[in-house]
FIBAVEX-744140 format. One record per atom (N, C-alpha, C, O, CB): residue number from 0; chain; atom name; residue in three letters; x, y, z. Coordinates in Angstrom, 3 decimals. Each point is the difference from the previous one (the first is absolute). Glycine has a CB too. Example, Ala and Ser with C-alpha at 12.3 -4.5 7.8 and 13.67 -1.06 7.14 Angstrom:
BEGIN
     n   chain   atom   res         px         py         pz
     0       A      N   ALA     13.190     -5.690      7.800
     0       A     CA   ALA     -0.890      1.190      0.000
     0       A      C   ALA      0.900      1.200      0.000
     0       A      O   ALA      1.036     -0.019      0.665
     0       A     CB   ALA     -2.928     -1.154      0.581
     1       A      N   SER      1.542      2.223     -1.966
     1       A     CA   SER      0.820      1.190      0.060
     1       A      C   SER     -0.770      1.090      0.730
     1       A      O   SER      0.509      1.108      0.169
     1       A     CB   SER      0.675     -1.736     -2.314
This chain:
BEGIN
     n   chain   atom   res         px         py         pz
     0       A      N   MET    -24.100    -13.786     -6.442
     0       A     CA   MET      0.573      1.341     -0.398
     0       A      C   MET      1.355      0.173      0.822
     0       A      O   MET      0.132     -0.233      1.201
     0       A     CB   MET     -2.576      1.317     -1.691
     1       A      N   GLN      3.406     -0.638     -0.374
     1       A     CA   GLN      1.382      0.446      0.603
     1       A      C   GLN      0.108      1.518      0.393
     1       A      O   GLN     -0.414      0.906     -0.723
     1       A     CB   GLN      1.463     -2.713     -0.735
     2       A      N   VAL     -0.436      1.993      2.704
     2       A     CA   VAL      0.026      1.393      0.457
     2       A      C   VAL      1.455      0.205      0.313
     2       A      O   VAL      0.693     -0.964      0.325
     2       A     CB   VAL     -3.119      1.056      0.630
     3       A      N   LYS      2.914      1.109     -1.036
     3       A     CA   LYS      1.257      0.564      0.236
     3       A      C   LYS      0.308      0.398      1.390
     3       A      O   LYS     -0.686      0.896      0.492
     3       A     CB   LYS      0.522     -0.213     -2.689
     4       A      N   PHE      1.094     -1.222      2.888
     4       A     CA   PHE      0.054      0.181      1.321
     4       A      C   PHE      1.305      0.532      0.431
     4       A      O   PHE      0.936     -0.321     -0.732
     4       A     CB   PHE     -2.551     -1.387      0.939
     5       A      N   LEU      1.941      2.566      0.974
     5       A     CA   LEU      1.225      0.472      0.041
     5       A      C   LEU      0.766     -1.348      0.626
     5       A      O   LEU     -0.621     -0.757      0.746
     5       A     CB   LEU     -0.067      3.531     -0.514
     6       A      N   LYS      1.848     -2.977     -0.529
     6       A     CA   LYS      0.556     -1.435      0.483
     6       A      C   LYS      1.271      0.613      1.157
     6       A      O   LYS      0.367     -0.626      0.994
     6       A     CB   LYS     -0.870     -1.117     -3.764
     7       A      N   SER      0.992      3.004      2.371
     7       A     CA   SER      1.169      0.262      0.942
     7       A      C   SER      0.360      1.659     -0.401
     7       A      O   SER     -0.297      0.539     -1.066
     7       A     CB   SER      1.377     -3.417      1.144
     8       A      N   LYS     -0.466      3.426      0.909
     8       A     CA   LYS      0.546      1.225     -0.244
     8       A      C   LYS      1.289      0.433      0.992
     8       A      O   LYS      0.188     -0.503      1.108
     8       A     CB   LYS     -2.632      1.031     -1.992
     9       A      N   ILE      3.073      0.235      0.429
     9       A     CA   ILE      1.045      0.803      0.764
     9       A      C   ILE     -0.270      1.134      0.116
     9       A      O   ILE      0.232      0.666     -1.009
     9       A     CB   ILE      1.229     -1.766      0.448
    10       A      N   HIS     -1.948      1.721      1.554
    10       A     CA   HIS     -0.603      1.451      0.198
    10       A      C   HIS      1.144      0.844      0.590
    10       A      O   HIS      0.632     -0.213      1.034
    10       A     CB   HIS     -3.139     -0.604     -0.565
    11       A      N   ARG      2.652      1.956     -1.473
    11       A     CA   ARG      0.586      1.235      0.318
    11       A      C   ARG      1.591     -0.163      0.162
    11       A      O   ARG      0.717      0.645      0.765
    11       A     CB   ARG     -2.981      0.068      0.368
    12       A      N   ALA      2.619     -1.640     -1.956
    12       A     CA   ALA      1.560     -0.126     -0.374
    12       A      C   ALA      0.698      1.082     -0.678
    12       A      O   ALA     -0.692      0.654     -0.780
    12       A     CB   ALA      0.217     -2.856      0.577
    13       A      N   THR      1.464      2.469      0.308
    13       A     CA   THR      1.007      1.164     -0.288
    13       A      C   THR      0.778     -0.437     -1.209
    13       A      O   THR      0.702     -1.010      0.032
    13       A     CB   THR     -0.436      1.765      2.452
    14       A      N   LEU     -0.389      0.011     -3.564
    14       A     CA   LEU      0.719     -0.303     -1.295
    14       A      C   LEU      1.420      0.379      0.486
    14       A      O   LEU      0.280      1.014      0.639
    14       A     CB   LEU     -2.258     -0.495     -2.532
    15       A      N   THR      2.783     -1.435      1.515
    15       A     CA   THR      1.704      0.221      0.623
    15       A      C   THR      0.850      0.451     -1.393
    15       A      O   THR      1.143      0.439      0.123
    15       A     CB   THR     -1.141     -2.700      2.037
    16       A      N   LYS     -0.599      2.134     -3.423
    16       A     CA   LYS      0.696      0.207     -1.112
    16       A      C   LYS     -0.781     -0.277     -1.249
    16       A      O   LYS     -0.873     -0.865     -0.062
    16       A     CB   LYS      2.803      0.397      1.372
    17       A      N   THR     -1.570      1.252     -2.310
    17       A     CA   THR     -0.802     -0.560     -1.591
    17       A      C   THR      1.309     -0.163     -0.787
    17       A      O   THR      1.046      0.597      0.255
    17       A     CB   THR     -3.623      0.918     -0.450
    18       A      N   ASP      2.357     -2.524     -0.930
    18       A     CA   ASP      0.999     -0.135     -1.048
    18       A      C   ASP     -0.767     -0.093     -1.320
    18       A      O   ASP     -0.448     -1.035     -0.492
    18       A     CB   ASP      2.149     -0.135      2.044
    19       A      N   ILE     -1.791      2.516     -2.097
    19       A     CA   ILE     -0.334      0.012     -1.317
    19       A      C   ILE      0.377     -1.258     -1.141
    19       A      O   ILE     -0.806     -0.578     -0.729
    19       A     CB   ILE      1.009      3.034      1.495
    20       A      N   ASP      1.227     -2.671     -0.675
    20       A     CA   ASP      0.606     -0.936     -0.835
    20       A      C   ASP     -0.186     -1.487      0.372
    20       A      O   ASP      0.540     -0.897     -0.647
    20       A     CB   ASP      1.017      2.697      0.226
    21       A      N   TYR     -2.243     -1.991      1.356
    21       A     CA   TYR     -0.327     -1.644      0.037
    21       A      C   TYR     -1.053     -0.235     -0.760
    21       A      O   TYR     -0.709      0.904     -0.443
    21       A     CB   TYR      1.412     -1.308      2.601
    22       A      N   GLU     -0.938     -1.116     -2.424
    22       A     CA   GLU     -1.003     -0.016     -0.969
    22       A      C   GLU     -1.416     -0.285      0.450
    22       A      O   GLU     -0.813     -0.484     -0.787
    22       A     CB   GLU      2.589     -0.149     -0.610
    23       A      N   GLY     -2.118      0.954      2.779
    23       A     CA   GLY     -1.272      0.001      0.424
    23       A      C   GLY     -0.198     -0.605      1.350
    23       A      O   GLY      0.838     -0.788      0.440
    23       A     CB   GLY     -1.406      0.768     -2.728
    24       A      N   SER     -0.495      0.346      2.969
    24       A     CA   SER     -0.424     -0.687      1.402
    24       A      C   SER      0.278      0.770      1.183
    24       A      O   SER      0.759      0.968     -0.056
    24       A     CB   SER     -0.325     -3.063     -0.892
    25       A      N   ILE     -0.954      1.762      1.940
    25       A     CA   ILE      0.346      0.161      1.604
    25       A      C   ILE      0.818     -0.823      0.530
    25       A      O   ILE     -0.157     -1.221      0.024
    25       A     CB   ILE     -1.726      1.923      0.314
    26       A      N   GLY      2.867     -0.052      0.150
    26       A     CA   GLY      0.869     -0.826      1.163
    26       A      C   GLY     -0.623      0.111      1.383
    26       A      O   GLY     -0.479      1.045      0.439
    26       A     CB   GLY      2.674     -0.564     -1.666
    27       A      N   ILE     -2.158     -1.469      1.784
    27       A     CA   ILE     -0.593     -0.115      1.627
    27       A      C   ILE      0.859     -0.639      0.521
    27       A      O   ILE      0.502     -0.956     -0.591
    27       A     CB   ILE     -2.734      0.881      0.435
    28       A      N   ASP      2.670      0.495      1.565
    28       A     CA   ASP      0.694     -0.528      0.949
    28       A      C   ASP     -0.592     -1.522      0.371
    28       A      O   ASP     -1.027     -0.126      0.668
    28       A     CB   ASP      1.607      2.648      0.098
    29       A      N   TRP      0.026     -3.431     -1.170
    29       A     CA   TRP     -0.623     -1.513      0.154
    29       A      C   TRP     -0.436     -0.252      1.195
    29       A      O   TRP     -0.957     -0.774      0.020
    29       A     CB   TRP      2.306     -0.091     -1.482
    30       A      N   THR     -0.914      1.317      2.653
    30       A     CA   THR     -0.687     -0.222      1.389
    30       A      C   THR     -1.582      0.639     -0.141
    30       A      O   THR     -0.961     -0.701      0.318
    30       A     CB   THR      3.506      0.927      1.147
    31       A      N   LEU     -2.719      1.139     -1.959
    31       A     CA   LEU     -1.321      0.251     -0.305
    31       A      C   LEU     -0.809     -0.585     -1.059
    31       A      O   LEU     -1.226      0.110      0.028
    31       A     CB   LEU      1.981      1.606      0.861
    32       A      N   ALA     -0.233     -2.243     -1.689
    32       A     CA   ALA     -0.678     -0.783     -1.113
    32       A      C   ALA     -0.461     -1.319      0.459
    32       A      O   ALA     -1.131     -0.413     -0.258
    32       A     CB   ALA      2.521      1.520     -1.392
    33       A      N   GLU     -0.494     -1.793      2.351
    33       A     CA   GLU     -0.596     -1.279      0.810
    33       A      C   GLU     -0.867      0.515      0.964
    33       A      O   GLU     -1.035     -0.647      0.164
    33       A     CB   GLU      2.993     -0.799     -0.363
    34       A      N   ALA     -1.799      2.451      0.883
    34       A     CA   ALA     -1.120      0.188      1.069
    34       A      C   ALA     -1.444      0.109     -0.670
    34       A      O   ALA     -1.046     -0.423      0.493
    34       A     CB   ALA      2.774      1.698      1.058
    35       A      N   ALA     -1.585     -0.672     -2.684
    35       A     CA   ALA     -1.452      0.569     -0.368
    35       A      C   ALA     -0.392     -1.092     -1.182
    35       A      O   ALA     -0.963      0.266     -0.718
    35       A     CB   ALA      1.367      2.656      1.277
    36       A      N   GLY      0.287     -4.065     -0.753
    36       A     CA   GLY     -0.105     -1.062     -0.630
    36       A      C   GLY      0.108      0.102     -1.422
    36       A      O   GLY     -0.561     -0.821     -0.727
    36       A     CB   GLY     -0.583      0.188      2.500
    37       A      N   LEU      1.822      1.578     -2.223
    37       A     CA   LEU      0.494      0.206     -1.355
    37       A      C   LEU      0.831     -0.974     -0.667
    37       A      O   LEU      0.856     -0.602      0.649
    37       A     CB   LEU     -1.008      2.684     -0.011
    38       A      N   GLN     -0.024     -2.311     -1.948
    38       A     CA   GLN      1.108     -0.922     -0.724
    38       A      C   GLN      0.612      0.935     -1.019
    38       A      O   GLN     -0.472      0.984     -0.568
    38       A     CB   GLN     -0.783     -3.348      0.795
    39       A      N   GLU      2.562      1.721     -0.306
    39       A     CA   GLU      0.665      0.682     -1.173
    39       A      C   GLU     -0.637     -0.180     -1.247
    39       A      O   GLU     -0.347     -1.153     -0.254
    39       A     CB   GLU      2.324      0.900      1.324
    40       A      N   ASN     -2.274      1.376     -2.137
    40       A     CA   ASN     -0.292      0.366     -1.107
    40       A      C   ASN     -1.557     -0.155      0.130
    40       A      O   ASN     -0.645     -0.205     -1.028
    40       A     CB   ASN      2.950     -0.376     -0.160
    41       A      N   GLU     -2.997      0.677      2.507
    41       A     CA   GLU     -1.348      0.312      0.153
    41       A      C   GLU     -0.489      1.264     -0.361
    41       A      O   GLU      0.673      0.959      0.381
    41       A     CB   GLU     -0.507     -2.402      1.166
    42       A      N   ALA     -1.241      1.677     -2.231
    42       A     CA   ALA     -0.465      1.172     -0.311
    42       A      C   ALA     -0.490      0.907      1.214
    42       A      O   ALA     -0.869     -0.437      0.755
    42       A     CB   ALA      0.365     -0.712     -2.892
    43       A      N   VAL      0.970      2.208      2.296
    43       A     CA   VAL     -0.391      1.049      1.244
    43       A      C   VAL     -0.708      1.330     -0.783
    43       A      O   VAL      0.191      0.271     -1.185
    43       A     CB   VAL      2.122     -1.031      2.968
    44       A      N   HIS     -3.168      1.521     -0.859
    44       A     CA   HIS     -0.236      1.335     -0.307
    44       A      C   HIS      0.868      0.711      1.045
    44       A      O   HIS      0.267     -0.471      1.106
    44       A     CB   HIS     -2.678      0.147     -2.117
    45       A      N   VAL      2.878      1.669      0.476
    45       A     CA   VAL      0.721      0.839      0.703
    45       A      C   VAL     -0.718      1.417      0.159
    45       A      O   VAL     -0.038      0.712     -1.005
    45       A     CB   VAL      2.056     -2.058      0.214
    46       A      N   TRP     -2.497      1.734      1.780
    46       A     CA   TRP     -0.594      1.200      0.151
    46       A      C   TRP      0.946      0.970      0.733
    46       A      O   TRP      0.408     -0.404      1.089
    46       A     CB   TRP     -2.629     -0.746     -1.135
    47       A      N   ASN      2.635      2.354     -0.363
    47       A     CA   ASN      0.711      0.828      0.310
    47       A      C   ASN     -0.753      1.132      1.120
    47       A      O   ASN     -1.009      0.565     -0.423
    47       A     CB   ASN      2.239     -1.239     -1.959
    48       A      N   LEU     -0.905      0.904      3.349
    48       A     CA   LEU     -0.936      0.946      0.914
    48       A      C   LEU      0.561      1.462     -0.235
    48       A      O   LEU     -0.652      0.966      0.395
    48       A     CB   LEU      0.165     -2.850      1.593
    49       A      N   ASN      1.786      2.050     -2.681
    49       A     CA   ASN      0.566      1.205      0.161
    49       A      C   ASN     -0.740      0.956     -1.442
    49       A      O   ASN     -0.360      1.177     -0.001
    49       A     CB   ASN      2.923     -2.372      1.481
    50       A      N   ASN     -2.600      0.300     -2.485
    50       A     CA   ASN     -0.738      0.482     -1.218
    50       A      C   ASN     -1.112     -0.146     -0.530
    50       A      O   ASN     -0.531      0.714     -0.851
    50       A     CB   ASN      2.078     -0.778      0.600
    51       A      N   GLY     -2.018     -1.086      0.858
    51       A     CA   GLY     -1.251     -0.801     -0.446
    51       A      C   GLY      0.357     -0.775     -1.242
    51       A      O   GLY     -1.035     -0.423     -0.515
    51       A     CB   GLY     -0.603      2.161      1.444
    52       A      N   GLU      2.729     -2.086     -1.609
    52       A     CA   GLU      0.146     -0.944     -0.949
    52       A      C   GLU     -0.319     -1.390      0.390
    52       A      O   GLU      0.262     -0.371      1.144
    52       A     CB   GLU      1.295      1.833     -1.990
    53       A      N   ARG     -2.086     -2.238      0.015
    53       A     CA   ARG     -0.345     -1.577      0.269
    53       A      C   ARG      0.404     -0.662     -1.395
    53       A      O   ARG     -0.233      0.411     -1.137
    53       A     CB   ARG     -1.972     -0.071      2.935
    54       A      N   LEU      2.920     -1.554     -1.352
    54       A     CA   LEU      0.311     -0.771     -1.044
    54       A      C   LEU      0.015     -1.619      0.373
    54       A      O   LEU     -0.123     -0.400      1.158
    54       A     CB   LEU      1.428      2.533     -2.039
    55       A      N   GLU     -1.161     -2.883     -0.105
    55       A     CA   GLU      0.041     -1.432      0.106
    55       A      C   GLU      1.395     -0.519     -0.470
    55       A      O   GLU      0.371      0.342     -1.122
    55       A     CB   GLU     -2.921     -0.454      0.755
    56       A      N   THR      3.503     -0.830      1.267
    56       A     CA   THR      1.014     -0.399     -0.599
    56       A      C   THR      0.184     -1.381      0.585
    56       A      O   THR     -0.922     -0.730      0.362
    56       A     CB   THR      1.833      3.042     -0.830
    57       A      N   TYR      0.201     -2.555      0.514
    57       A     CA   TYR      0.511     -1.357      0.679
    57       A      C   TYR      1.091     -0.290      0.883
    57       A      O   TYR      1.085      0.471     -0.343
    57       A     CB   TYR     -1.893     -0.964     -1.407
    58       A      N   VAL      0.762     -0.265      2.949
    58       A     CA   VAL      0.823     -0.009      0.904
    58       A      C   VAL      1.495     -0.670     -0.392
    58       A      O   VAL      0.056     -1.059     -0.625
    58       A     CB   VAL     -2.246      1.111      2.055
    59       A      N   ILE      3.311      0.626     -1.028
    59       A     CA   ILE      1.253     -0.518     -0.065
    59       A      C   ILE      0.608     -0.014      1.411
    59       A      O   ILE     -0.315      0.905      0.774
    59       A     CB   ILE      0.517     -0.125     -3.159
    60       A      N   LYS      0.730     -1.837      2.811
    60       A     CA   LYS      0.606      0.269      1.304
    60       A      C   LYS      0.964      1.009      0.312
    60       A      O   LYS      0.976      0.177     -0.729
    60       A     CB   LYS     -1.400     -2.201      0.784
    61       A      N   ALA      0.211      2.730      1.030
    61       A     CA   ALA      1.154      0.743      0.569
    61       A      C   ALA      0.556     -0.411      0.884
    61       A      O   ALA     -0.789     -0.784      0.528
    61       A     CB   ALA      0.069      2.250     -1.051
    62       A      N   SER      1.901     -1.448      1.243
    62       A     CA   SER      0.726     -0.768      1.065
    62       A      C   SER     -0.847      0.196      1.629
    62       A      O   SER     -0.178      0.985      0.717
    62       A     CB   SER      2.747     -0.508     -2.325
    63       A      N   ALA     -2.872     -1.621      1.707
    63       A     CA   ALA     -0.793     -0.408      1.359
    63       A      C   ALA      0.554      1.020      1.141
    63       A      O   ALA      1.212      0.074      0.200
    63       A     CB   ALA     -1.436     -2.841     -0.846
    64       A      N   GLY     -0.584      3.448      1.291
    64       A     CA   GLY      0.526      0.834      1.001
    64       A      C   GLY      0.384      1.418     -0.267
    64       A      O   GLY      0.299      0.743      0.935
    64       A     CB   GLY      0.365     -2.761     -0.201
    65       A      N   SER     -0.660      2.499     -2.209
    65       A     CA   SER      0.644      0.924     -0.201
    65       A      C   SER     -0.725      1.178     -0.143
    65       A      O   SER      0.637      1.035     -0.202
    65       A     CB   SER      0.783     -2.463     -0.524
    66       A      N   GLY     -2.733      1.467      0.799
    66       A     CA   GLY     -1.001      0.885      0.120
    66       A      C   GLY      0.081      0.607     -1.405
    66       A      O   GLY     -0.514      1.116     -0.084
    66       A     CB   GLY      0.588     -0.736      2.713
    67       A      N   GLU      0.385     -0.807     -3.585
    67       A     CA   GLU     -0.059      0.439     -1.584
    67       A      C   GLU     -1.603     -0.268     -0.429
    67       A      O   GLU     -0.714     -0.953      0.309
    67       A     CB   GLU      3.506      0.149     -0.967
    68       A      N   ILE     -3.082      1.895     -0.103
    68       A     CA   ILE     -1.142      0.213     -0.615
    68       A      C   ILE      0.273      0.669     -1.258
    68       A      O   ILE      0.213      1.212      0.045
    68       A     CB   ILE     -1.365     -1.186      2.021
    69       A      N   PHE      1.182     -0.668     -3.255
    69       A     CA   PHE      0.357      0.950     -1.254
    69       A      C   PHE     -0.718     -0.251     -1.051
    69       A      O   PHE     -0.525     -1.092     -0.217
    69       A     CB   PHE      2.600      1.274      0.779
    70       A      N   LEU     -2.170      1.016     -1.446
    70       A     CA   LEU     -0.874     -0.289     -1.047
    70       A      C   LEU      0.921      0.277     -1.349
    70       A      O   LEU      0.858      0.868     -0.158
    70       A     CB   LEU     -3.170     -0.208      1.628
    71       A      N   ASN      1.861     -1.671     -2.383
    71       A     CA   ASN      1.149      0.042     -1.218
    71       A      C   ASN     -0.727      0.310     -1.273
    71       A      O   ASN     -1.222      0.068     -0.132
    71       A     CB   ASN      2.804     -1.891      1.175
    72       A      N   GLY     -0.684      2.000     -1.944
    72       A     CA   GLY     -0.488      0.162     -1.537
    72       A      C   GLY     -0.991      1.009      0.070
    72       A      O   GLY      0.054      0.895      0.844
    72       A     CB   GLY      0.285     -3.264     -1.632
    73       A      N   ALA     -1.412      2.256     -0.216
    73       A     CA   ALA     -0.961      1.061     -0.088
    73       A      C   ALA     -0.578      0.362      1.523
    73       A      O   ALA     -0.151      1.170      0.350
    73       A     CB   ALA     -0.466     -2.007     -2.901
    74       A      N   ALA      0.423      0.123      3.098
    74       A     CA   ALA     -0.561      0.201      1.447
    74       A      C   ALA      0.754      0.998      0.698
    74       A      O   ALA     -0.508      0.703      0.873
    74       A     CB   ALA     -0.213     -2.990     -0.711
    75       A      N   ALA      1.964      2.374     -0.534
    75       A     CA   ALA      0.794      0.993      1.082
    75       A      C   ALA     -0.295      1.349     -0.347
    75       A      O   ALA      0.455      0.901      0.706
    75       A     CB   ALA      1.502     -2.390     -0.351
    76       A      N   ARG     -2.733      1.774     -1.452
    76       A     CA   ARG     -0.496      1.315     -0.214
    76       A      C   ARG     -1.181      0.508      0.805
    76       A      O   ARG     -0.374      1.168      0.099
    76       A     CB   ARG      1.231     -1.583     -2.220
    77       A      N   LEU     -1.434     -0.785      2.738
    77       A     CA   LEU     -1.266      0.534      0.773
    77       A      C   LEU      0.413     -0.100      1.446
    77       A      O   LEU     -0.937     -0.340      0.723
    77       A     CB   LEU     -0.914     -0.457     -2.457
    78       A      N   GLY      3.012      1.003      2.367
    78       A     CA   GLY      0.369      0.054      1.442
    78       A      C   GLY      1.344      0.681      0.133
    78       A      O   GLY      0.654      0.143     -1.033
    78       A     CB   GLY     -1.946     -2.263      1.544
    79       A      N   GLN      1.806      2.579      0.691
    79       A     CA   GLN      1.359      0.095      0.232
    79       A      C   GLN      0.267     -0.436      1.349
    79       A      O   GLN     -0.886     -0.367      0.772
    79       A     CB   GLN      1.112      2.126     -2.358
    80       A      N   ALA      1.027     -1.716      1.868
    80       A     CA   ALA      0.442     -0.562      1.340
    80       A      C   ALA     -0.786      0.793      1.098
    80       A      O   ALA     -0.072      1.220     -0.142
    80       A     CB   ALA      2.512     -1.864     -0.736
    81       A      N   GLY     -3.017      0.071      1.928
    81       A     CA   GLY     -0.362      0.882      0.858
    81       A      C   GLY     -1.783     -0.100      0.083
    81       A      O   GLY     -0.651      0.319      0.996
    81       A     CB   GLY      3.099      1.209     -1.574
    82       A      N   ASP     -2.927     -1.960     -0.496
    82       A     CA   ASP     -1.389     -0.113     -0.307
    82       A      C   ASP     -0.631     -1.088      0.909
    82       A      O   ASP      0.681     -1.002      0.216
    82       A     CB   ASP     -0.243      1.765     -2.631
    83       A      N   LEU     -1.598     -0.672      2.937
    83       A     CA   LEU     -0.679     -0.941      0.824
    83       A      C   LEU     -0.943     -0.912     -1.236
    83       A      O   LEU     -0.537      0.551     -0.961
    83       A     CB   LEU      0.488      1.261      3.490
    84       A      N   VAL      0.006     -3.119     -2.285
    84       A     CA   VAL     -0.666     -0.846     -0.901
    84       A      C   VAL     -0.651     -1.103      0.589
    84       A      O   VAL      0.430     -0.576      0.998
    84       A     CB   VAL      1.063      1.225     -2.525
    85       A      N   ILE     -2.595     -0.971      0.882
    85       A     CA   ILE     -0.652     -1.194      0.599
    85       A      C   ILE      0.248     -0.967     -1.225
    85       A      O   ILE      0.121      0.463     -1.134
    85       A     CB   ILE     -2.065      0.729      2.822
    86       A      N   ILE      2.014     -2.469     -1.448
    86       A     CA   ILE      0.336     -0.922     -0.960
    86       A      C   ILE     -1.026     -1.176      0.317
    86       A      O   ILE      0.167     -0.703      0.997
    86       A     CB   ILE      2.432      1.479     -1.248
    87       A      N   ALA     -3.477     -0.937     -0.470
    87       A     CA   ALA     -1.242     -1.038      0.060
    87       A      C   ALA     -0.058     -1.109     -1.089
    87       A      O   ALA     -0.015      0.284     -1.197
    87       A     CB   ALA     -1.298      1.626      2.140
    88       A      N   ALA      1.285     -3.050     -0.526
    88       A     CA   ALA     -0.417     -1.136     -0.951
    88       A      C   ALA     -1.521     -0.540      0.027
    88       A      O   ALA     -0.626      0.039      1.059
    88       A     CB   ALA      3.050     -0.701     -0.766
    89       A      N   PHE     -2.856      0.288     -1.170
    89       A     CA   PHE     -1.463     -0.688      0.026
    89       A      C   PHE     -0.073     -1.340     -0.429
    89       A      O   PHE      0.999     -0.516     -0.499
    89       A     CB   PHE     -1.908      2.556      0.062
    90       A      N   CYS     -0.137     -2.670      0.565
    90       A     CA   CYS     -0.353     -1.249     -0.291
    90       A      C   CYS     -1.550     -0.251     -0.349
    90       A      O   CYS     -0.850      0.685      0.569
    90       A     CB   CYS      2.826     -1.199      0.880
    91       A      N   TRP     -2.317     -0.401     -2.318
    91       A     CA   TRP     -0.984     -0.323     -0.316
    91       A      C   TRP     -0.867     -1.199      0.759
    91       A      O   TRP      0.608     -1.067      0.081
    91       A     CB   TRP      0.532      2.137     -1.954
    92       A      N   LEU     -2.237     -1.046      2.338
    92       A     CA   LEU     -0.705     -1.109      0.836
    92       A      C   LEU     -1.368     -0.166     -0.528
    92       A      O   LEU     -0.417      0.889     -0.742
    92       A     CB   LEU      1.702     -0.380      2.845
    93       A      N   ASP     -1.947     -1.387     -1.865
    93       A     CA   ASP     -1.269     -0.249      0.057
    93       A      C   ASP     -0.656      1.008      1.101
    93       A      O   ASP      0.485      0.244      1.105
    93       A     CB   ASP     -0.003     -2.730     -1.929
    94       A      N   ALA     -1.700      3.025      0.281
    94       A     CA   ALA     -0.773      1.050      0.975
    94       A      C   ALA      0.153     -0.516      1.491
    94       A      O   ALA      0.401      0.786      0.859
    94       A     CB   ALA     -2.280     -0.154     -2.741
    95       A      N   LYS      1.588     -1.840      2.176
    95       A     CA   LYS     -0.631     -0.414      1.140
    95       A      C   LYS      1.395     -0.503      0.844
    95       A      O   LYS     -0.093     -0.470      1.134
    95       A     CB   LYS     -2.545     -0.228     -2.309
    96       A      N   GLU      4.032      0.870      0.425
    96       A     CA   GLU      1.219     -0.312      0.705
    96       A      C   GLU      0.451      1.239      0.827
    96       A      O   GLU     -0.226      1.118     -0.461
    96       A     CB   GLU      0.883     -2.800     -1.375
    97       A      N   LYS     -0.105      1.555      2.896
    97       A     CA   LYS      0.448      1.122      0.760
    97       A      C   LYS      1.487     -0.128      0.110
    97       A      O   LYS      0.493     -1.122      0.114
    97       A     CB   LYS     -2.658      1.326      1.153
    98       A      N   ILE      3.035      1.045     -1.298
    98       A     CA   ILE      1.466     -0.023      0.340
    98       A      C   ILE      0.182      0.984      1.138
    98       A      O   ILE     -0.892      0.829      0.181
    98       A     CB   ILE      1.654     -1.422     -2.583
    99       A      N   GLN      0.162      0.586      3.083
    99       A     CA   GLN      0.368      0.819      0.892
    99       A      C   GLN      1.522      0.640     -0.407
    99       A      O   GLN      1.040     -0.618      0.225
    99       A     CB   GLN     -2.650     -0.779      1.497
   100       A      N   PRO      1.567      2.640     -2.312
   100       A     CA   PRO      1.024      0.348     -0.850
   100       A      C   PRO      1.402      0.213      1.085
   100       A      O   PRO     -0.167      0.460      1.130
   100       A     CB   PRO     -1.738      0.751     -3.128
   101       A      N   LYS      2.907     -1.502      1.623
   101       A     CA   LYS      1.388      0.280      0.680
   101       A      C   LYS      0.407      1.785     -0.110
   101       A      O   LYS      0.388      0.647     -0.972
   101       A     CB   LYS      0.498     -3.488      0.150
   102       A      N   VAL     -1.123      3.210      2.051
   102       A     CA   VAL      0.229      1.644     -0.133
   102       A      C   VAL      1.326      0.350      0.827
   102       A      O   VAL      0.049     -0.087      1.227
   102       A     CB   VAL     -2.782      0.694     -1.352
   103       A      N   VAL      3.851     -0.183     -0.716
   103       A     CA   VAL      1.398      0.276      0.852
   103       A      C   VAL      0.001      1.530      0.076
   103       A      O   VAL     -0.149      0.727     -0.981
   103       A     CB   VAL      1.688     -2.866      0.101
   104       A      N   LEU     -1.375      2.517      2.017
   104       A     CA   LEU      0.165      1.399      0.464
   104       A      C   LEU      1.641      0.276      0.145
   104       A      O   LEU      0.732     -0.779      0.610
   104       A     CB   LEU     -3.211      0.719      0.742
   105       A      N   VAL      2.913      1.177     -1.946
   105       A     CA   VAL      1.347     -0.014      0.220
   105       A      C   VAL      0.567      1.409      0.303
   105       A      O   VAL     -0.602      0.945     -0.509
   105       A     CB   VAL      0.676     -2.959     -0.944
   106       A      N   ASP      1.014      2.270      2.223
   106       A     CA   ASP      0.271      1.300      0.508
   106       A      C   ASP      0.640      0.596     -1.094
   106       A      O   ASP      0.034     -0.542     -1.105
   106       A     CB   ASP      0.139     -0.001      3.471
   107       A      N   GLU      0.460      1.895     -2.058
   107       A     CA   GLU      0.710      0.870     -0.760
   107       A      C   GLU      1.315     -0.840     -0.729
   107       A      O   GLU      0.352      0.337     -1.130
   107       A     CB   GLU     -1.233      1.732      2.835
   108       A      N   ARG      1.414     -2.916     -1.155
   108       A     CA   ARG      0.924     -0.703     -0.452
   108       A      C   ARG     -0.149     -1.313     -0.933
   108       A      O   ARG      0.888     -0.734     -0.435
   108       A     CB   ARG     -0.171      1.816      2.383
   109       A      N   ASN     -2.133     -1.145     -2.120
   109       A     CA   ASN     -0.532     -1.423     -0.627
   109       A      C   ASN      0.356     -1.235      0.865
   109       A      O   ASN      0.354     -1.053     -0.530
   109       A     CB   ASN     -0.035      2.009     -1.838
   110       A      N   GLN     -0.420     -0.808      3.718
   110       A     CA   GLN      0.249     -1.050      0.852
   110       A      C   GLN     -1.823     -0.408      0.623
   110       A      O   GLN     -0.893      0.825      0.193
   110       A     CB   GLN      4.022      0.204      0.506
   111       A      N   ILE     -3.188     -2.200     -0.553
   111       A     CA   ILE     -1.276     -0.608      0.353
   111       A      C   ILE     -0.249      0.801      1.461
   111       A      O   ILE      0.752      0.016      0.974
   111       A     CB   ILE     -0.411     -2.631     -2.341
   112       A      N   LYS     -1.699      3.300      1.188
   112       A     CA   LYS     -0.616      0.420      1.603
   112       A      C   LYS     -0.995     -1.152      0.445
   112       A      O   LYS      0.124     -0.410      1.154
   112       A     CB   LYS     -0.126      3.193     -1.586
   113       A      N   LYS     -1.065     -3.395     -0.454
   113       A     CA   LYS     -0.863     -0.601      0.347
   113       A      C   LYS     -0.145     -1.136     -0.950
   113       A      O   LYS     -0.895     -0.829      0.161
   113       A     CB   LYS      0.065      2.744      0.980
């Protein structure tokens, strides 16, 4: 039997901008994405702490060290600059397998705290 497990998350990141005219996705500072073990085009869930919106999209690279986290396309309607979000990725494993999720905590400028 396969079970869905949390693979990684970036916790309480701050959205820096939104762009409704872009074709879709979430841009993530590549330093944060790599620390969380995320890959370009990987599916992620985004949970907005300010308004309760939840969505699924895919990762694109934002400049490493920039602190940028931005929603594009239709997802841009579900948040605004300054909103706090949790970005989470999951994986499927056999029920007996174990995984230690990578959790990246960030400060208000989206720089790694821990």
